[in-house]
C-alpha positions as a printed NumPy array, in Angstrom:
array([[ 73.457, 103.974, 145.575],
       [ 75.643, 101.54 , 143.711],
       [ 79.225, 100.572, 144.47 ],
       [ 81.412, 100.784, 141.379],
       [ 84.95 ,  99.462, 141.041],
       [ 86.722, 102.032, 138.899],
       [ 90.124, 101.631, 137.266],
       [ 92.   , 104.877, 136.72 ],
       [ 95.098, 104.507, 134.515],
       [ 98.011, 106.878, 134.408],
       [101.678, 107.313, 133.608],
       [104.46 , 108.454, 135.886],
       [106.596, 110.782, 133.78 ],
       [109.409, 110.583, 136.333],
       [110.368, 107.856, 138.771],
       [108.166, 107.484, 141.835],
       [109.821, 106.923, 145.201],
       [108.819, 104.042, 147.455],
       [107.689, 106.541, 150.093],
       [105.475, 108.43 , 147.621],
       [103.999, 105.11 , 146.496],
       [103.277, 104.152, 150.12 ],
       [101.619, 107.515, 150.804],
       [ 99.524, 107.149, 147.644],
       [ 98.345, 103.68 , 148.642],
       [ 97.628, 104.878, 152.186],
       [ 95.486, 107.77 , 150.945],
       [ 93.447, 105.455, 148.728],
       [ 93.228, 102.426, 151.048],
       [ 89.78 , 103.336, 152.378],
       [ 88.43 , 103.128, 148.808],
       [ 89.69 ,  99.551, 148.354],
       [ 87.295,  97.352, 150.275],
       [ 85.101,  94.261, 150.03 ],
       [ 84.226,  94.211, 146.342],
       [ 87.71 ,  94.802, 144.945],
       [ 89.453,  92.721, 147.614],
       [ 87.107,  89.755, 147.099],
       [ 87.946,  89.868, 143.393],
       [ 91.673,  89.871, 144.185],
       [ 92.274,  93.282, 142.64 ],
       [ 95.349,  95.255, 143.642],
       [ 94.775,  98.838, 144.71 ],
       [ 97.809, 100.088, 142.792],
       [ 99.581,  98.35 , 139.946],
       [102.913,  99.789, 138.798],
       [104.399,  98.675, 135.488],
       [108.039,  98.82 , 134.441],
       [107.304, 101.354, 131.701],
       [105.983, 103.93 , 134.21 ],
       [102.329, 103.246, 133.584],
       [100.077, 102.498, 136.517],
       [ 96.49 , 101.745, 137.356],
       [ 94.513, 102.407, 140.496],
       [ 91.444, 100.32 , 141.283],
       [ 89.092, 101.717, 143.866],
       [ 85.495, 101.565, 144.931],
       [ 83.159, 104.502, 144.717],
       [ 79.532, 104.736, 145.839],
       [ 77.626, 106.784, 143.305],
       [ 74.172, 107.031, 141.736],
       [ 75.514, 106.241, 138.249],
       [ 78.578, 105.324, 136.224],
       [ 79.357, 108.905, 135.196],
       [ 79.468, 110.19 , 138.781],
       [ 81.505, 107.155, 139.867],
       [ 84.144, 107.827, 137.216],
       [ 84.322, 111.519, 138.14 ],
       [ 84.616, 110.736, 141.849],
       [ 87.331, 108.15 , 141.249],
       [ 89.387, 110.553, 139.146],
       [ 89.044, 113.257, 141.82 ],
       [ 90.124, 110.804, 144.546],
       [ 93.183, 109.641, 142.61 ],
       [ 94.171, 113.22 , 141.699],
       [ 93.895, 114.329, 145.331],
       [ 95.877, 111.31 , 146.569],
       [ 98.645, 111.972, 144.04 ],
       [ 98.852, 115.582, 145.185],
       [ 98.96 , 114.549, 148.857],
       [101.738, 112.088, 148.018],
       [103.764, 114.983, 146.603],
       [103.334, 113.962, 142.975],
       [102.569, 116.868, 140.668],
       [ 99.695, 116.508, 138.21 ],
       [102.106, 117.048, 135.308],
       [104.29 , 114.159, 136.578],
       [101.415, 111.649, 136.596],
       [ 98.818, 112.369, 133.902],
       [ 95.707, 110.246, 134.248],
       [ 93.871, 108.427, 131.488],
       [ 90.131, 107.917, 131.175],
       [ 88.604, 105.943, 134.051],
       [ 86.706, 102.728, 133.397],
       [ 84.12 , 100.786, 135.351],
       [ 85.565,  97.349, 136.041],
       [ 82.98 ,  96.104, 138.524],
       [ 79.545,  96.884, 139.937],
       [ 77.929,  95.815, 143.204],
       [ 74.298,  96.839, 143.521],
       [ 71.382,  95.895, 145.738],
       [ 69.025,  96.191, 142.772]])
């Protein structure tokens, strides 16, 4: 298994509340560990224009599975934070780091 740092971009169509943002970060916190923290990466970056990016770690056998898992995790966290899928469309995920024992 390889640990991938995946960045999932998106756009908030409507304003996000501070409480929804806190819930979102709380739901994803377990996916933001040693690799991303040691690189100084923020879990959630919010931009003034409504765009955002989530950086999280996923253990997966390959890049494809890591990107799918990351997108599923972010989608589920958004839903749990009370943010509808239509209010926060996600862009294509990208691998931004890899930690492997190979």
